[in-house]
N, C-alpha and C positions, 0 to 999 in steps of 0.2 A: 382802426380797426386792430385788433390785437391776434396774430396767428396763434393756436396751443402750440405748447412747444414740443408736442408728439406726434398728435392728430394732424395732418397740415389741412385736410379736410373740414376740420373742426374753426368756425370765426368766432369772436367775441366783437362787438361792436360796443363803445360805451359811448351811447346816445349824448346830444347837449340837452340840458336841463329843458324842461318847457316854459314857455311864458318871459323868454329873457328877452333882451332887445333883438336879438339877431333869430330866435326862434319864436314869435307868436304862436299863441295856442288856438288857432283859426286855421291855420298852413302849416301847423307841430309835421304832422306826418307826412305830406308832400316833401315837405322839406327835407327831411330823413331819409325817401326815398321809402317808405312803408313797406313796399311789394319786396324791397331782398331780403329781409326777416323772417325765421320760424313761427320765433314767439317772443314775446318781451318781458324783462323781470323790469319791474318797476321799485328804487329801492327806497328807501327812507330812514334816514339816522333817528330824526326827530318824528312830529305828526308827521299823516299826507298832507297835502293840501291840494285846494280846489281846483287847479289847475293838472294836479294828479290823477281827480275823480276826472276830468273831463278826458284828459287821454284813453282813460280806462273808456269810460264808456263808447268814445271816435273808434277805438281799436274794438270791442267787441261788434260796432255796428258794421264791420268789416269781416265779422268772419274770425278771426286770429285771438290766438289764447296768448292771455300776458295774466302778469303775478304778481300778488305783491310784496317784496319782500322788505320785513322791517330789521335792519341792521342794529347790533350795539344792544340787543335786549339785555345782555348781560349787566349793563349800567343800570337801567330803571324798571325791566323786564315788565314793558306791557303787558295789555290782553289781547289775546288773539279770538279773530272769529275767519274761517274761510273765505273765500281763498287768499288772508294773507297768512306767512308765513315767516317764524320767529326767528331769527339765527342769530350765533354768534360765533366768530372766525377763531376763538380761542380754543371752541370745543364744539366741534360738530357733531357728537353726538346729543347735546343737550337741544333742548326746544325744537325744531320745527323742523330740521336739516333735511332729517331722513324722510320728513311726508313732501316736500317741494321735490326731491328728488324721484321719489317715485310718483310725484303726479305728473313731473315734464316726461317721464320713460313711458307714462300711459296716454301723455296726450301726444306723444311724436308717432312721425308716420314710422311703421317698421323700419324702414330701409335707415333710419338715421340714429335710433332707440342705440346700437352699437357705438359708435361713434359718442352718446351721450355719456352711455357705461365709462368706456376708455380715456377719456379725457378728463372725467371728475376724478378729486384726490382721494386716496384709501381713508378711510376714516372707521370702517367697522372690519368685522371676520365677513359678514355680508356683503358687504359689497367687494370686498378683494373677492369674493367669490365666483360674482357674477362678472369679472374682468378675470377670471381666470378662465371660464365655463366662454366666452365672449372669443378669448384668444385660443381655446381650443377647438370650436369652429373654424377660426380665421387658420388656424395650421391646414386644415384637411383642404382649405381653398388655396394655399400658397404649395402646398402639393401635389395638386390638380396642376398647376397651372405649371409648375415643376417638370413634370410626367410630360406633358403638351412640347416642352420647348426641347427636353431629349429625344422625343419623335424625329425633330426637326436632322437633317444626317449631313451636320458642321460639326467639324471635330474641337471640342471644345467650349463648343457654344455655351450649353446645358450649364457645365460645371461652374462657368465663371458668372452667368444668371444665381446660378444656386446661393454661392455665396454670396452676392448683394440681396437677393431675397431673403435670404436668411437672419444676414447681419440688421438689415433693415426692419423684419417682424422681431427681432430680440430685441433690438433700441427701442422699438414699442413699448415692450413690454418692461423691460430694464426699468422704463421711465413711468407708464401707466403705474406699476406696482410703487412704485415711492422709494425705490432702494437708489436713484442717484443722491449724488450727497446735498445738491439744495433742500430737495424734501424731505430729506432725514436731519439736516439742521432744524428746518423748520417745528420735526414731531419731536424731534428733542426737547426745543427750547416748550414748546407749549405742554410735554410731556415730564419735563424737569427732567430728561434722562439724557447725558450725555453722553450713555454710553451706546445709545444703538446704533453711531456711524458707526463706533471701530467693529461691532459684530457683523458689520455688510462688511467690512472690509479683509475679515476674515474669508470671503469665498471669492475664491483664484478668478470662478467665474463672473461676478460679480464686476471684479474689478476688467479683467477682461472687458467687458461689453463697454463699463466706463473709458474704454480707450480704442478707437476704430482700427486701428489699425493690432491690436494685440486679437479684436477678438477677429478680425480677419483671417488671420493666421491661425486659431485657434480652431473656427470654422473651417478651413479646409484640411486641414487633417480630419475633420470628423468626415468632411463630404470624399476626400481621396479615393476611397476606393471603387466607391460609386463613379468618380467619375474616369476609373481607367475601364472599369466594364462599360460603360458608354459610351466611350471612346472607339472600345472594340469591336461592339455591336453599327458602329455607324458604316463595319464596312459590309456588312453583311444585310441585302436589301429587303424592305418589309422588315420579313421577321425581326432582322437586327434593332426596328425603329422600336417593336413593340416592346422587344426588350429592355435595351433602353429607356424606355416610357416608366416602366413598370418598375426598373430600378431605381431608377430617379425619383419618382413620387412613392416608392416606399422607404427608399432614407432618407429621405427630408421630411418626409413625416414622422422618421422615428428620430432624428434629431430634434427638430422644433419640439417633439410633445419630450423630449427627456430634457431641454434647457428648461424648458417650459415649466413642468414639473419642480424642476429647481429652483428655478425664481422662485415658485410659488411657494414652496418650504420657507423659504426666506423672508420672505416677505410676511407668511403668516408667524412667523417667530417672531419677528419685529414687533408686529401686531401684539402678541402674546406678550413681550417685553416692555410698550409700551402702555399697556392695563386697559388696551379698547377693546369695545364686547366687540 
């Protein structure tokens, strides 16, 4: 199992090949605990073999989705027929990667679509826009939680929780938008533009998010005024709790959306520099 670097609820399992000495074709699905997975991607860098077709048929019988992915297609440009997707990791805009993503999105349950969108790499303006819209919706949810915590008459609790929630949220944005050093190096190599990494370093906010201690300090400063109001409100019965909740909600939402917009602008600029569609 490989945990996603940003989305802890997304887990990718690299299953052993079917038909090996330890994983016989007839008992394969039982051996790999078939019921644990949402869908299957059957990947081949050459032709699809009889065992691959057998596996697909068994998955189909059990009413779960599967997808054929033919990798390294830039090497020999094999033909395509649905539901086989042709991809190359060197350029995600070529061939069928976009179609694969759209198919996965349409087939997944609604509550899992956002996790898929946020876990994928940024490969186009459209993919970035989807991530941005998903995070915008999530920002409201975080602000609502913030308001709920602020209503509790415990001085300092909301301020501490807000910093942790905001820092966690923005860190996810940072990685999902591909603004971290590892993702930028990979993109720079792929499009042969080393300047991309230097461009991101111009943003003090991006640098702060890349360093947890700096981010915590920066967010504490932005949320500080709201923290003082919430602390004073906690001494006023009932009405004070409502005031604190309102202040916390509005402030948290404003900070999240403000920083999210800044990260989005930077990611959009990177895509433009990389000349991705």
